[in-house]
C-alpha positions, 0 to 999 in steps of 0.5 A, a space after each residue: 460520539 455513536 457517529 465516531 463508534 459506527 464509522 470506526 467499527 465500519 471501517 474495521 469490518 471493511 478492513 477485514 473484507 479487505 484482508 479476505 480478498 487479499 488472501 484469495 490472490 495468487 501467491 506472487 500477488 499476495 506477496 507484493 500486495 504485502 510488501 506494498 501494504 508495508 511500505 504504505 503504511 509509512 505514509 499513513 496520516 492520522 487514521 490511516 484511511 488515505 492509505 486504505 483507499 489507495 490499497 483497496 484501489 491496488 487490490 482491485 487492479 491486482 485481482 482484475 490482473 490475476 484473473 487475466 493471468 498475468 503476472 504481478 511484475 508485469 502489472 507494477 514493473 520492476 521497481 515495486 517502490 516506483 509503483 507505490 510512489 505513483 499513487 501516493 498524494 503529492 503532500 507525501 513528497 516531503 516525507 518521502 524525501 525525508 525518508 530517502 535521505 535518512 536511508 542515504 545518510 547510512 550509506 554515506 556514513 559507511 562510505 
C-alpha cells in the first residue's frame, strides 16, 4: 500500500511540474499543447501513465522548438490530429477507429 501511495504522490508532483513547464510555453504552443492534451486523454488506459509519457515527450519537443523560435504549426503540421495520432501506440487504433466511425455516423444521419 505504501508503494502505491508513494507512486501516486510522485506521479501527481511530476504532473504538476509538467503543467508548470507548459504554462511557460509561448501562447501558441500553450494553446496547441492544451488541445493536444484534451485529445490524447481520450485514449488513456487505466491510470493514464501511457498518455502522460507521450505528453511529456510532446512538451519536451515544444520547449526545444519554441526556444529556436519555430512556430508551433511548423512543428506539428496543419493536421494536429495526425500529429497526435502518430504518437499514439498501435493499441489505440481500434478505439480511434471507433471514435471516427461514431463521428461519421453523426454526419451520415444529417445527410
